[in-house]
C-alpha positions as CSV (number, residue, x, y, z in Angstrom):
1,M,-17.0,64.1,162.5
2,K,-20.0,65.3,164.6
3,W,-22.5,67.6,162.9
4,T,-23.9,70.6,164.6
5,N,-27.1,72.8,164.0
6,D,-24.7,75.9,162.7
7,R,-26.0,77.1,159.3
8,G,-25.3,80.2,157.2
9,G,-21.7,79.3,155.9
10,N,-22.3,82.0,153.0
11,V,-22.8,79.2,150.3
12,E,-24.2,79.7,146.9
13,D,-25.1,76.3,145.4
14,R,-25.0,76.4,141.6
15,R,-25.2,72.6,141.2
16,G,-28.2,71.5,139.0
17,L,-28.1,74.8,137.0
18,G,-27.2,73.6,133.6
19,G,-23.5,74.6,133.7
20,G,-21.5,73.6,130.2
21,A,-19.9,70.3,130.3
22,V,-16.1,70.0,130.1
23,V,-14.9,68.4,126.8
24,G,-11.6,67.9,125.2
25,G,-8.5,66.2,127.2
26,G,-10.3,63.2,128.5
27,L,-9.3,61.4,131.8
28,G,-5.7,62.1,131.5
29,T,-6.1,65.8,131.4
30,L,-8.7,65.5,134.4
31,I,-6.2,63.9,136.6
32,I,-3.0,66.2,135.4
33,A,-5.7,69.5,136.1
34,A,-6.5,68.1,139.4
35,I,-2.8,67.3,140.4
36,I,-2.1,71.1,139.5
37,F,-5.0,73.1,140.9
38,F,-5.8,70.9,144.0
39,L,-5.5,73.0,146.9
40,G,-4.1,75.8,145.0
41,G,-3.7,79.4,146.1
42,D,-4.2,81.7,142.7
43,P,-5.0,79.8,139.5
44,S,-6.0,83.0,137.5
45,S,-3.2,82.7,135.3
46,V,-4.1,79.0,134.1
47,L,-8.0,79.5,134.4
48,S,-7.8,82.7,132.0
49,S,-5.9,80.7,129.5
50,G,-8.9,78.9,128.8
51,A,-7.6,75.3,129.4
52,G,-10.1,73.0,127.7
53,S,-13.4,74.2,126.6
54,S,-17.1,73.7,127.6
55,S,-20.3,73.1,125.9
56,A,-23.2,75.3,126.7
57,G,-26.8,74.1,127.2
58,T,-26.5,71.2,129.5
59,E,-29.9,70.5,130.9
60,Q,-30.9,71.8,134.4
61,R,-31.5,69.1,137.0
62,E,-33.1,68.6,140.4
63,L,-30.9,68.2,143.3
64,T,-31.2,64.8,144.8
65,A,-31.6,64.1,148.5
66,E,-28.1,63.2,148.7
67,D,-26.8,66.5,147.0
68,K,-28.9,68.7,149.4
69,K,-27.2,66.8,152.2
70,V,-24.0,67.5,151.0
71,G,-24.9,71.3,150.4
72,E,-26.3,71.4,154.0
73,M,-23.0,69.8,155.2
74,V,-20.8,72.3,153.6
75,D,-23.1,75.0,154.9
76,M,-22.3,73.8,158.3
77,M,-18.5,73.8,157.7
78,G,-18.7,77.1,156.4
79,K,-20.2,78.5,159.3
80,W,-18.0,76.7,161.6
81,N,-15.0,78.6,159.5
82,I,-16.9,82.0,160.1
83,I,-17.1,81.5,163.7
84,T,-13.7,80.5,164.4
85,W,-11.9,82.9,162.2
86,D,-14.1,85.6,163.4
87,Q,-13.0,84.7,167.2
88,V,-9.2,84.4,166.1
89,F,-9.5,87.7,164.1
90,K,-11.0,89.6,167.2
91,E,-8.2,88.3,169.2
92,N,-5.7,89.9,167.2
93,G,-7.8,93.3,167.0
94,M,-8.8,92.9,163.4
95,T,-12.5,92.0,161.7
96,Y,-13.0,89.1,159.4
97,T,-15.0,89.2,156.1
98,P,-15.9,85.5,155.2
99,P,-15.6,84.5,151.6
100,K,-18.2,83.0,149.5
101,I,-18.4,79.5,149.0
102,I,-19.6,78.3,145.5
103,L,-20.7,74.6,145.0
104,F,-20.9,74.0,141.1
105,E,-20.6,71.1,138.8
106,N,-18.9,70.8,135.3
107,T,-18.2,74.7,134.7
108,T,-19.0,77.9,136.1
109,Q,-17.7,81.5,135.8
110,S,-15.2,83.0,138.6
111,G,-13.7,86.1,139.3
112,C,-10.6,84.2,138.2
113,G,-11.8,83.2,134.7
114,T,-13.8,79.7,133.7
115,A,-13.9,77.5,136.7
116,Q,-14.0,73.7,135.6
117,S,-14.8,70.6,137.7
118,A,-11.2,69.2,136.6
119,M,-9.6,72.1,138.4
120,G,-10.3,70.8,141.8
121,P,-11.4,72.9,144.9
122,F,-9.5,76.4,144.7
123,Y,-9.7,80.1,146.1
124,C,-10.1,83.0,143.6
125,P,-8.9,86.2,145.5
126,A,-10.4,88.4,142.6
127,D,-13.9,87.7,144.1
128,Q,-12.6,86.1,147.5
129,S,-14.7,82.9,147.0
130,V,-13.8,79.2,147.0
131,Y,-15.0,76.9,144.4
132,M,-15.9,73.4,144.9
133,D,-16.9,70.4,142.6
134,M,-17.8,67.9,145.2
135,R,-17.2,64.8,142.6
136,F,-13.5,66.1,143.0
137,F,-13.4,64.1,146.2
138,N,-14.0,60.7,144.3
139,E,-10.9,61.5,142.3
140,L,-8.9,62.3,145.4
141,Q,-9.8,58.8,146.9
142,Q,-9.6,56.9,143.7
143,R,-6.6,58.2,142.1
144,F,-4.5,59.5,144.7
145,G,-5.1,56.9,147.4
146,A,-6.6,59.2,150.3
147,Q,-9.4,57.9,152.4
148,V,-12.1,60.4,151.9
149,T,-14.3,61.2,154.9
150,E,-16.6,64.1,156.0
151,F,-13.7,65.5,157.6
152,T,-11.3,65.1,154.5
153,V,-14.0,67.6,152.7
154,A,-13.8,69.9,156.1
155,Y,-9.9,70.0,155.9
156,V,-10.0,70.9,152.2
157,L,-12.2,73.8,152.7
158,A,-10.5,74.9,155.8
159,H,-7.2,75.0,153.5
160,E,-8.9,77.1,151.2
161,V,-10.6,79.6,153.7
162,G,-6.9,79.7,154.8
163,H,-5.9,81.4,151.3
164,H,-8.8,83.6,152.0
165,V,-7.1,84.4,155.4
166,Q,-3.9,85.1,153.6
167,T,-5.7,87.4,151.3
168,L,-7.2,89.3,154.1
169,L,-3.8,89.7,155.9
170,G,-2.0,90.9,152.7
171,T,0.0,87.6,152.4
172,T,-1.5,87.0,148.5
173,Q,-0.9,90.6,147.7
174,K,2.7,90.7,148.5
175,V,3.4,87.0,146.8
176,D,1.6,88.5,143.6
177,Q,4.0,91.7,143.8
178,L,6.8,89.3,144.1
179,R,5.7,87.3,141.0
180,R,4.9,90.3,139.0
181,S,8.3,92.0,139.9
182,G,9.8,89.5,137.5
183,R,13.1,89.9,139.5
184,Y,13.1,86.3,141.2
185,S,14.0,82.8,139.4
186,E,11.5,80.0,139.1
187,A,13.1,78.2,141.7
188,D,12.6,81.2,144.1
189,M,8.9,81.6,143.3
190,N,8.4,77.9,143.8
191,R,9.7,78.2,147.4
192,V,7.3,81.1,147.9
193,S,4.4,79.1,146.3
194,V,5.3,75.9,148.9
195,A,5.1,78.5,151.8
196,T,2.0,79.7,150.8
197,E,0.5,76.4,150.6
198,L,2.0,75.5,154.0
199,Q,0.6,78.3,155.8
200,A,-2.9,77.7,154.4
201,D,-2.5,74.2,155.6
202,F,-1.1,75.5,158.8
203,Y,-4.2,77.6,159.2
204,A,-6.5,74.7,158.4
205,G,-4.9,72.7,161.3
206,L,-5.5,75.7,163.6
207,W,-9.0,75.9,162.4
208,A,-9.6,72.3,163.3
209,K,-8.1,72.7,166.9
210,R,-10.1,76.0,167.6
211,T,-13.2,74.7,166.2
212,D,-13.2,71.5,167.9
213,A,-12.6,73.3,171.2
214,D,-15.4,75.5,170.7
215,R,-17.8,72.7,168.9
216,H,-16.6,69.6,169.9
217,I,-17.0,68.2,166.2
218,L,-13.7,65.7,166.0
219,E,-14.3,62.1,166.2
220,P,-11.5,59.3,166.3
221,G,-9.8,59.2,162.9
222,D,-10.7,62.7,161.4
223,I,-7.4,64.3,162.2
224,Q,-5.8,61.1,160.2
225,S,-8.0,61.5,157.5
226,A,-6.8,65.1,156.9
227,I,-3.0,64.2,157.3
228,E,-3.9,61.4,154.6
229,A,-5.1,63.7,152.1
230,A,-2.6,66.4,152.8
231,E,0.1,63.7,152.4
232,A,-1.6,62.2,149.2
233,V,-1.1,65.6,147.5
234,G,2.4,66.3,148.8
235,D,4.7,67.0,145.4
236,D,7.1,64.1,145.9
237,N,3.7,61.7,146.2
238,I,2.4,63.3,142.8
239,Q,5.6,63.4,141.3
240,K,6.4,59.6,142.2
241,R,3.1,58.7,140.8
242,S,3.1,60.7,137.6
243,Q,6.7,60.5,136.5
244,G,8.6,57.9,138.5
245,Y,11.0,60.3,140.5
246,V,11.3,63.4,142.7
247,N,12.8,67.1,141.7
248,Q,12.5,69.1,144.6
249,E,13.1,72.3,142.9
250,S,10.0,72.1,141.3
251,F,7.8,71.6,144.2
252,T,5.2,74.1,144.5
253,H,2.8,72.9,147.2
254,G,5.5,71.0,149.6
255,S,6.3,67.5,150.5
256,S,4.0,65.2,151.9
257,A,5.7,65.4,155.2
258,Q,6.1,69.0,155.0
259,R,2.1,69.2,154.6
260,K,1.7,67.0,157.8
261,E,4.3,69.0,159.7
262,W,2.4,72.3,159.3
263,F,-1.1,71.1,159.2
264,M,-0.2,69.4,162.7
265,K,1.9,72.8,163.7
266,G,-1.5,74.6,163.3
267,Y,-3.6,71.8,165.2
268,N,-0.9,71.6,168.2
269,T,-0.6,75.3,169.0
270,G,-3.9,76.7,168.0
271,D,-1.8,80.2,167.4
272,I,-1.8,82.3,164.3
273,R,1.4,83.9,165.5
274,Q,3.3,80.4,164.9
275,G,2.3,80.2,161.3
276,D,5.4,81.9,159.5
277,T,6.0,79.4,156.9
278,F,7.9,82.0,154.8
279,N,11.1,82.5,156.8
280,Q,11.9,85.9,155.4
281,L,10.8,85.2,152.2
282,L,8.4,87.9,152.0
283,K,11.0,90.5,153.7
């Protein structure tokens, strides 16, 4: 992935500020929580339940040169998202408002409750912010078999910004209304959840297409690294690893093949109008 001089991605860096350390649950809980929350849309119901606990008083630390470089990279990626989505919204007669991107470690407070590193990257619609503990990418590579590159991080961030786009377009609110109505079965809501996640993958692909056309950021292997990350966290792959069999009715994010399909559809078309993953589900 090629770097550019773009900065100003609306990033708030809370790393090194002494957030509480997560206790209770151990590595097994970390892996399970990462599976549940990775690339999730609205984790507020689980976040507010207080899964796990935290210990206050962790000493503050000074960010290393590597930490600062990572922060600079995320700031650049955030700016890329602002530039691209601002243009897409303008083309469709709308105004884009960017999310805040919050980097943290261990724990921090979000509009959806306590954010913990074990939860992986997520978007909180309550405060329209993306939360990322960068150490999650080590877990992605070591536990889920995805080769992590700089563009893997860009894809994950673009997916979470895709959830923000859904909030700006009213999709998030429609999904929440369906969930709160109580009129739909768990299987029905799982299908809606899959559609929500696949659309965020579509938006990530669209972002990659449009940003590369404008900023020429892609290098050989970048798109493949994004696909590998998407496939690694497909519901079927996760279920095979965790329980040894696949139950399609319990899918909430989509299969590996579906995630690849919709990311590539966004990348190949670059057209936001082609991203209706719901197919009448929200009608």
